C-alpha positions as CSV (number, residue, x, y, z in Angstrom):
1,M,111.6,84.3,97.9
2,E,108.9,83.8,100.4
3,I,106.0,86.2,100.2
4,P,106.7,88.2,103.3
5,H,110.2,89.0,102.1
6,Q,108.8,90.1,98.9
7,V,106.2,92.3,100.6
8,G,108.9,93.9,102.7
9,L,111.3,94.4,99.9
10,G,108.3,95.9,97.9
11,H,107.8,98.5,100.6
12,F,111.5,99.4,101.2
13,Y,111.7,99.8,97.3
14,H,108.6,102.4,97.2
15,I,109.6,104.2,100.4
16,F,113.3,104.6,100.0
17,Y,114.0,104.3,96.3
18,E,110.9,106.0,94.8
19,G,110.4,108.3,97.7
20,C,106.6,107.7,97.9
21,L,106.4,109.4,101.3
22,T,107.4,112.7,100.0
23,D,104.4,114.8,98.9
24,H,106.2,118.1,98.5
25,E,109.4,119.7,96.9
26,V,111.9,121.4,99.2
27,G,113.7,124.3,97.6
28,E,117.4,124.9,97.5
29,D,117.2,127.9,100.1
30,E,114.6,126.2,102.4
31,E,115.7,124.8,105.6
32,A,114.1,121.6,107.0
33,S,113.2,123.2,110.2
34,S,110.8,125.5,108.3
35,L,108.7,122.6,107.1
36,Y,107.4,122.1,110.9
37,P,107.4,125.4,112.6
38,E,105.6,124.2,115.6
39,V,108.4,121.8,116.6
40,K,111.0,123.1,118.9
41,Y,114.4,122.0,117.5
42,K,117.6,121.7,119.5
43,R,121.0,122.2,118.0
44,M,123.7,119.5,118.6
45,D,125.6,122.1,120.7
46,D,122.7,122.3,123.1
47,Y,122.7,118.5,123.4
48,L,126.6,118.5,123.9
49,R,126.4,121.3,126.6
50,M,124.7,118.8,128.9
51,F,127.7,116.8,129.2
52,L,130.0,119.6,130.1
């Protein structure tokens, strides 16, 4: 393979397969929205109400 393809595949491998971007563990009882409490999350129901 060409060098740019090898570099891209290397990045994909490290990010998606090894999970190099995760520097913390999420417990079983922990919700994802508790990781960033300053972000205002919307539920899917709120988005769908805009179309009713």
